[in-house]
N, C-alpha and C positions, 0 to 999 in steps of 0.2 A: 661512502670512503674505501677502497678498494685495498686490497691484501698488499698489495705491488706502491700503490699509495701507502704504507702505514712502512714500510721494507725503506724506499724512495727515502719515506720521511727520517727514520731511523738510523738510516745511513750520508744518509748529512749532517746533521746531530754526528755522530762521529767524527765520519771527517773534517768537524768545526776542532770537536777538544782535539782531538788528533790533535792537530794542525797549531789550536795555542799551546799547547803542549808542548810541538816543538818545535818552539817561537825564540829565546831571547824578544823578541821583541812584537809577539804578540798579534798581529788581525783581530781578532777576537778581542772584543773586548769584555771583562774576566766579569761585569756581570750579563753580560748575555749567555755565557757556561751555566752561570749557576742560573739563571731564568732554568735554561732545556733541564741540568740538570732538576729545582723543584718542578719543574714539569711530569719530569720524570718519573718523580719521587709522587705525588698526590697523587697521576698511575699507577703509579702498583700500589696503591693504602685502597685504594677506593677498589682496584679485585682481593688486596686480601681480602679488606671490607666486608664486596660481596663475599667470599666464602660460603659457607652454609655451617653452620657449630658442628661440631663435632660429637658428640652421640659416646655417653661412658662407655666403657665394657666393660661389663661382670665376670 
């Protein structure tokens, strides 16, 4: 997977969410939008968990 692929994927997610938010009759089902947000949350949590534990400063 390249950075372009990641960029395109994020752009597609943002477009789908924007389209759903701006429509009075969304073409993107709410469960699909929630699944996208859940996937993003999982990815962000994994990145946070991978951060090194801060060392105490004296």
